[in-house]
N, C-alpha and C positions, 0 to 999 in steps of 0.2 A: 504494500500500500504506500501511497505517497504521504509524506509528512509535510508540515507547514513550509510555505514558499521562501523565496530567496533571501529576504531581509530577516526571516525568522529562523530558518534552519536550512543548511546547504544540502545535506545528504537526504535522499528521500525515497529511493526505490527499494522495496522489500526484496531481499535476496530470494526468499521463498517464491514470491510471485514471478520474479524475473526468471528463475529457474524453470518454474512450471510453464511459463509462456514460451520459453525458448527450446525446450526439449520434450521428447516423448516420455511417457511414464511406463516403467517396466512392470508388467503384470503377467503372472503365470508363464514366465519364460519368453513372452512376446513383447514387442515394442508397440504400445498403443499411443497414437497421437491424439491428444484430447483437444478438440477445437474449442477455442474460447468463445463464449457467448457474450455479445455486447451487453454492457451494463451501464449504469449511471442514469440519472434523471435526464430526460431530453433537454430540459432548460439548461442544465449544466453542460451538456455536450455542445449545444448550440453556442453557449457563452464561450467555452474554451476554443471552439473552432473559429468563431468570429473574432475573438481577441488575438488569436495567432495572426490572422490577416491584418488586423488593426495595428498590432505591434510591428509587423514587417514594414508597413509604410513609415512608421516612426523611425525605424532603424535606417531605412533608405534616406529619409530627410536628414537625419543627424549625421549620416555618413558623408554628406556633401561638405561639411564644415571645413575640412582641411583644404579642399580644392576650390572653395568658393570665398576664400579670404574672410572667414568669420572672425569677428573680434574675439579677444581672449576669453571674455566671460561667456559668450555664446558657444565658443569652441569647447570650453570646459563643460558646459551643460550638455552639449552634444555627445561628448565622450561618456558622460554619466548615463544618458539616455540609451546610448548604444549598448553599453555593458549590461545595464539592468534589464532592458527589454529583450536582449538576446537570451539572458538567463531565464526570463519569464517564458519565452518561446520554447526553450528546451523543456521546461517543467510542464507546460501545457501539452506539448507533443507526447511526452511520456505518460501523462495522465490519460490522454486519449488512447494511446496504445495499450496501457494497462487495463483499460475498460473495453478493449476490443473494437475501437473505432479507428477509422482511417484518418490520416493527416490531411487537412485541406490543402489543395493546390494554391500556392501563393505566387506563382510565376507571373500572373497577370498584374500583380501589384506594381511590378517593375516596368511594365509595358505601357507607361503613361503616354508615350509618343505614338503608340499604335492603337489597335482596337481593343486591347486587353481590358483596360479599365472601363471602357464604354459599354462593354457587354456583361459586366458584373455589377451586382448591387454593392454599394459602398456601405461600410459600417458607419455608425454615428460619428460625426466629426472628422471623417477621413477627407483628405484633400481631393479635389477633382483633378483630372488630367491637365486641365488648363492651369490650375493653381500650382501643380507640381512643375509644369513647364516654366512658369514665371519664376518660381523659386530656383530652379536649376539655371535659369539665365541670369539671375542676380549675382552680384559680387559685393563684398565689403559690407558697408552699413545697410545697403538695400537688402542684401541677403539676411542680415541680422533681423531687420524689421519683418520681412516676410516670413522668416522662420519662426520668430516669436509669435506673430499673429496666427500663423498656421498651427503651431504646436499648442497654443492655448486652446484653440478650438478642437484640436485633435484630442488633447487630454480631457476636455469637457465631454467629448463624445464617449470616451472610456468610462467616465464617471456615470454617464447616462446608461451605458450598457450594464454597469454594476447594479444600478437602481432597478433596471428592467429585470435583471436576474433575480434580485431579492423579492421582487413583486410577483414573480412567476410561481404557479402552483408547484410546490416541491423543490423549488430552486434553492441551491446552496445549502441543502440539508447535509450534504457530504461535508465533513469537517474541513478537509483540505480545500475544497472549492470555496467554502465560506471564508476561511482565513486568507486564501489567495485573493479573492474578489475584494474583500474589505481592505486588504493591504494595498491593492491597486487604487482603490478609492481614496485612501488617506494619502498615499505617496504622490499621486498625480494631482490631488487638490493642493498639496503643499507646493508642488512645482508650478501649478497655474499661478498662484500668488507670487511666486518668485519671478516668473516670466512677465507678469504684469508690471512688476517693479522695474525689471530690466528694460521693458519696452518704453516706459516713461522716461528712463534715464538715457535713452538714445539721443544723439544730437537731433535738433529740430528738423534738419533737412532729411534725415533718415526716416522720420516718422510721417512724412508727407506721402499721400497716396500717389 
């Protein structure tokens, strides 16, 4: 079973479940492969799958900081977002696998210049292909402004996803999912307030639309 998420506990995969999921079980001298039946509340599965996609876009955005002349404060924030959300993605993928569910395809998240994003439903707060293109084209203080504005909305979308999960019948009754979701809610709310202050502190020219 999984244990609490990244900022709470690092190790989380039960060796017993990992072994059972990866190998056949010996019985009466024969090897019997036991197929895993999908488990987990549908709301939890939907939340984890959707949040993987949501996080992948945040990692994409944050990954542009070194090549787009981000200021030191924004660059530092981007590194933090990249590390923490990659860790989250790993946890969510393993939770889905442990409960017998497939990992969602996220390749379309990176196809913002093609048809990929236009043919998929975006999670709450995700940037559109046009918004991503504008961010990718920006440099320096303009990148900082667009990144902060975009990531504030992106984080707010994640908070909305948590609220929707908690309001769903049977949602987040799994201890891991509850702690993971509430951790996302608290950490991203803190970062929203931080980014709002950073946005106000940008030079006046950089905050002009």
